[in-house]
C-alpha positions as CSV (number, residue, x, y, z in Angstrom):
1,M,0.0,0.0,0.0
2,G,1.4,3.4,-1.0
3,V,0.6,6.9,0.1
4,Y,1.4,10.0,-2.0
5,R,0.7,13.5,-0.8
6,E,1.0,16.8,-2.6
7,E,-0.3,20.4,-2.0
8,F,-1.1,23.2,-4.3
9,V,-2.4,26.8,-3.9
10,V,-5.5,28.4,-5.4
11,S,-6.3,32.1,-5.5
12,S,-9.8,33.5,-5.6
13,S,-11.0,36.8,-7.0
14,S,-14.5,37.1,-5.4
15,R,-16.1,36.8,-2.1
16,F,-18.0,33.7,-3.3
17,E,-16.5,31.6,-6.0
18,L,-16.3,28.0,-7.3
19,I,-12.9,27.1,-8.6
20,D,-12.5,24.0,-10.7
21,I,-9.5,22.0,-9.4
22,T,-10.2,18.8,-11.3
23,D,-7.3,18.9,-13.6
24,K,-4.8,19.6,-10.9
25,V,-6.1,16.7,-8.8
26,R,-6.1,14.4,-11.8
27,E,-2.4,15.4,-12.4
28,I,-1.5,14.6,-8.8
29,V,-3.2,11.2,-9.0
30,S,-1.2,10.5,-12.2
31,K,2.1,11.5,-10.6
32,S,1.4,9.3,-7.6
33,G,1.8,6.1,-9.6
34,I,-1.1,4.6,-7.6
35,K,-3.4,2.6,-9.8
36,N,-6.2,1.6,-7.5
37,G,-7.2,3.2,-4.2
38,I,-8.6,6.5,-3.0
39,V,-7.8,10.1,-3.5
40,H,-8.7,12.5,-0.7
41,V,-9.0,16.2,-1.5
42,F,-8.9,18.5,1.6
43,V,-8.8,22.3,2.1
44,P,-7.4,23.3,5.5
45,H,-9.4,26.5,5.9
46,A,-12.4,27.3,8.0
47,T,-14.0,29.4,5.3
48,A,-13.7,27.3,2.2
49,A,-15.0,23.9,1.2
50,I,-14.8,21.1,-1.4
51,I,-17.6,19.8,-3.6
52,A,-18.1,17.6,-6.6
53,N,-20.6,18.9,-9.2
54,E,-21.1,19.9,-12.8
55,H,-19.0,22.6,-14.3
56,E,-21.7,24.7,-15.9
57,K,-21.9,28.5,-15.5
58,G,-25.6,28.6,-14.6
59,L,-25.2,25.8,-12.0
60,I,-22.1,27.5,-10.5
61,N,-24.1,30.7,-10.1
62,D,-27.1,28.8,-8.7
63,Y,-24.8,27.2,-6.1
64,I,-23.5,30.6,-4.9
65,T,-27.1,31.9,-4.8
66,L,-28.2,29.0,-2.7
67,I,-25.4,29.5,-0.2
68,K,-26.2,33.2,0.1
69,R,-29.9,32.4,0.6
70,L,-29.4,29.6,3.1
71,I,-26.7,31.5,5.1
72,P,-27.1,35.2,4.4
73,P,-23.8,37.1,4.9
74,D,-25.7,40.1,6.4
75,A,-27.7,38.1,9.0
76,P,-27.1,39.1,12.6
77,W,-24.6,36.3,13.2
78,E,-22.8,36.6,16.6
79,H,-19.4,35.8,15.0
80,N,-19.8,38.9,12.8
81,R,-18.9,41.0,15.8
82,I,-15.3,39.6,15.4
83,D,-14.6,39.7,11.7
84,N,-17.8,39.8,9.7
85,N,-17.5,36.3,8.0
86,A,-19.8,34.1,10.1
87,H,-21.6,33.0,6.9
88,A,-18.4,31.6,5.5
89,H,-17.6,29.6,8.6
90,L,-21.2,28.2,8.8
91,A,-21.4,27.3,5.1
92,A,-17.9,25.7,5.2
93,G,-19.0,23.6,8.2
94,I,-22.2,22.4,6.4
95,I,-20.6,21.7,3.0
96,G,-17.4,20.2,4.4
97,P,-13.6,20.6,3.9
98,S,-13.0,17.4,1.9
99,R,-14.2,14.8,-0.6
100,S,-12.8,11.4,-1.4
101,F,-13.0,9.6,-4.8
102,P,-12.0,6.1,-5.9
103,V,-8.9,5.7,-8.0
104,V,-9.4,3.0,-10.6
105,N,-6.7,2.0,-13.2
106,G,-4.8,5.2,-12.4
107,S,-7.8,7.6,-12.9
108,I,-10.2,9.3,-10.6
109,L,-13.6,7.6,-10.8
110,R,-16.1,10.4,-11.2
111,G,-19.6,10.7,-12.7
112,T,-19.8,12.1,-16.2
113,W,-20.7,15.6,-15.0
114,Q,-18.7,15.6,-11.7
115,N,-15.8,18.0,-11.4
116,I,-14.0,18.9,-8.2
117,F,-14.4,22.4,-6.9
118,L,-12.9,24.5,-4.2
119,V,-15.8,26.7,-2.8
120,E,-14.5,30.1,-1.8
121,L,-16.8,31.5,0.9
122,D,-14.7,34.5,2.2
123,G,-12.7,35.8,-0.7
124,P,-10.9,37.2,-2.4
125,R,-8.0,35.2,-1.1
126,S,-4.5,34.9,-2.6
127,H,-3.6,31.7,-0.9
128,R,-5.9,28.7,-0.4
129,R,-4.1,25.5,0.2
130,V,-5.5,22.2,-1.2
131,V,-4.0,19.0,0.1
132,V,-4.4,15.9,-2.0
133,T,-3.6,12.5,-0.6
134,V,-3.6,9.3,-2.8
135,I,-3.7,6.0,-1.0
136,G,-3.6,2.6,-2.6
137,D,-1.6,0.2,-4.7
């Protein structure tokens, strides 16, 4: 059983943004040399998340709209007294900081329309780390 770990950095340009990181994760899986196992994608930030979904402009906008409606940034959140980003912490906690995917024959097993996205909830940020760990044979 082998383990390969690599990190990369993503920058965001908006307060809310979905950034497609599929190609970078695919590249890391290929470099790992692992043919069958699991790839785990993790963002070590309290105001960002990872999802898998279709890369379609309308859906990306819908996802951002949904987050804003479910957890409004301007609601009277108690944490906003500290740094005005409670919505980002709450959304990140609900969505989650990671996703895992099977690796089969050296490729990430994804649905036809599934891409991997970093969800920026408190941007813009110049430095969002993404940690990719591939485990298997």
